[in-house]
C-alpha positions in Angstrom: 9.5 -7.0 -42.8 7.9 -4.0 -44.6 6.9 -2.6 -41.1 10.4 -3.0 -39.8 11.8 -1.3 -43.0 9.4 1.6 -42.7 9.6 2.1 -38.9 13.1 2.3 -37.3 11.5 2.3 -33.8 10.3 -1.3 -34.2 12.2 -4.5 -33.2 11.1 -8.1 -33.9 11.8 -10.4 -30.9 10.4 -13.9 -31.6 6.7 -13.4 -32.2 6.7 -9.8 -30.7 7.1 -6.5 -32.4 8.4 -4.1 -29.7 8.5 -0.3 -29.8 12.0 0.8 -29.1 13.9 2.1 -27.3 12.6 0.2 -24.3 12.5 2.1 -21.0 9.9 1.8 -18.3 7.0 0.9 -20.6 6.7 -2.0 -23.0 4.6 -1.6 -26.1 4.3 -4.7 -28.3 2.2 -6.5 -30.9 2.1 -10.2 -30.6 1.7 -12.4 -33.8 0.6 -15.6 -32.3 0.3 -19.1 -33.8 -2.9 -21.0 -34.3 -3.5 -24.6 -35.1 -3.1 -24.0 -38.8 0.4 -23.0 -39.9 -1.0 -20.3 -42.1 -3.4 -18.7 -39.6 -2.3 -16.3 -36.9 -3.7 -14.1 -34.2 -2.8 -10.5 -33.4 -2.9 -8.8 -30.1 -1.6 -5.5 -28.8 -0.1 -5.0 -25.3 1.3 -2.1 -23.2 2.7 -2.8 -19.7 5.2 -1.5 -17.3 8.6 -3.2 -17.5 9.1 -3.2 -13.7 5.9 -4.7 -12.4 4.5 -7.9 -11.0 2.7 -9.6 -13.9 -0.2 -11.9 -13.4 -0.5 -12.9 -17.1 2.9 -11.9 -18.5 3.6 -11.5 -21.4 0.1 -10.1 -21.9 -0.5 -6.6 -20.8 -3.2 -4.1 -21.5 -4.5 -4.1 -25.1 -6.8 -5.8 -27.4 -7.1 -8.6 -29.9 -7.2 -7.4 -33.5 -9.8 -9.1 -35.7 -10.9 -9.1 -39.3 -14.6 -9.0 -40.1 -15.7 -12.5 -40.9 -12.1 -13.5 -41.8 -8.9 -14.7 -40.2 -5.4 -13.3 -40.4 -3.8 -15.6 -43.0 -0.3 -15.4 -44.5 -1.7 -16.6 -47.8 -4.2 -13.7 -48.0 -2.3 -10.7 -49.2 -5.2 -8.4 -48.6 -5.4 -9.4 -45.0 -1.7 -8.7 -44.5 -2.2 -5.2 -46.0 -5.1 -4.6 -43.8 -3.1 -5.6 -40.8 -0.2 -3.3 -41.8 -2.7 -0.4 -42.2 -4.3 -1.1 -38.9 -0.9 -1.1 -37.1 0.4 2.0 -38.8 -2.8 4.0 -38.6 -4.1 3.0 -35.1 -1.8 0.9 -33.0 1.7 2.4 -33.5 0.5 6.1 -33.2 -1.3 5.2 -29.9 1.9 3.5 -28.6 4.0 6.4 -29.5 1.8 8.7 -27.4 2.9 6.8 -24.3 5.9 8.9 -23.2 5.5 8.9 -19.5 3.9 6.8 -16.7 1.0 9.2 -16.6 0.5 8.6 -20.4 0.6 4.9 -19.6 -2.1 5.2 -16.9 -4.3 7.1 -19.4 -3.8 4.4 -22.0 -4.7 1.6 -19.5 -7.7 3.4 -18.0 -10.2 1.3 -20.0 -8.7 -1.8 -18.4 -8.7 -0.5 -14.8 -11.3 -3.0 -13.7 -9.1 -6.0 -14.7 -8.6 -8.2 -11.7 -4.9 -7.7 -11.3 -4.7 -4.0 -12.3 -3.9 -3.1 -8.6 -0.4 -4.5 -9.2 0.1 -2.2 -12.2 -1.3 0.9 -10.6 0.7 0.2 -7.4 3.9 -0.2 -9.4 3.3 3.1 -11.2 2.6 4.9 -7.9 5.8 3.6 -6.4 7.8 4.5 -9.5 6.4 8.0 -9.3 7.3 8.2 -5.6 3.7 8.4 -4.5 3.9 5.9 -1.7 0.7 7.0 0.0 -1.2 6.2 -3.2 0.5 2.9 -3.6 -0.3 1.9 0.0 -3.9 3.0 -0.5 -4.2 0.8 -3.6 -2.8 -2.2 -1.8 -5.0 -1.8 1.3 -8.0 -1.5 -0.9 -7.0 -4.7 -2.8 -6.7 -6.5 0.5 -10.0 -5.2 1.7 -12.0 -6.4 -1.3 -10.3 -9.7 -1.7 -8.3 -9.0 -4.9 -5.1 -9.5 -3.0 -4.6 -12.2 -0.4 -0.8 -12.4 -0.1 1.6 -9.5 0.5 3.9 -8.7 -2.5 7.6 -8.9 -1.9 7.9 -5.1 -1.7 4.9 -4.6 0.7 6.8 -4.2 4.0 9.3 -1.7 2.5 6.5 0.2 1.0 4.8 0.5 4.4 8.0 2.0 5.8 8.3 4.2 2.6 11.9 3.0 2.2 12.8 4.9 -1.0 16.2 3.3 -1.4 14.8 -0.3 -1.1 11.9 0.4 -3.4 14.2 2.0 -6.0 16.4 -1.1 -5.9 13.3 -3.3 -6.2 12.2 -1.4 -9.4 15.6 -1.7 -11.0 15.9 -5.4 -10.3 12.3 -6.1 -11.5 12.9 -4.1 -14.7 16.3 -5.8 -15.4 14.7 -9.2 -14.9 11.9 -8.5 -17.4 14.3 -7.1 -20.0 16.5 -10.2 -19.7 13.5 -12.6 -19.8 12.2 -10.9 -23.0 15.7 -10.7 -24.6 15.4 -6.9 -24.9 18.8 -6.0 -23.7 19.9 -4.6 -27.1 17.0 -2.2 -27.1 16.9 -1.2 -23.4 17.8 2.3 -22.3 18.1 2.1 -18.5 16.8 5.4 -17.1 16.0 6.7 -13.6 12.5 6.3 -12.2 10.6 9.5 -11.4 11.0 8.8 -7.6 14.8 9.0 -8.1 14.4 12.5 -9.5 12.1 13.8 -6.8 12.9 15.3 -3.4 10.2 13.1 -1.7 
């Protein structure tokens, strides 16, 4: 609650703290349960709101740990340490993600993750760089990371801008609904809609 009171750009949805407003990028902190009712785990996550997720709701981020301790609601010091960590490190990093290029920069350390091709393809499509998106997909097929064609693959090959735009909007709306983020969502055009390509 102190975090919500001090930061007007945060929203609590279930176990997730989301950065708002929500547009094409989802930044969140998950406060997850453990076997003990007093112990919890903390992880950060950034992901596109319009992609195909292999491990949704997890995105690209990290688990936050305490040295030789656990996050414990009975331990006031640990709660203060968590609040400091979020305010000093996590939230400033999230707030730097203002564009899809910023998101790619943030996720660069995770680019060797097995399903990263889905994310990078989605970003390339959203930016209108269909040649890059096709190249990523073909590379994923060639090295075995991808064995089945995604729903959008055929229209990507034909570079059907209208169909791809519709796919992005439908995917994003579905994610927003699934996560109950409608109240904080600001639908905005994708970069490919603003380009002449």
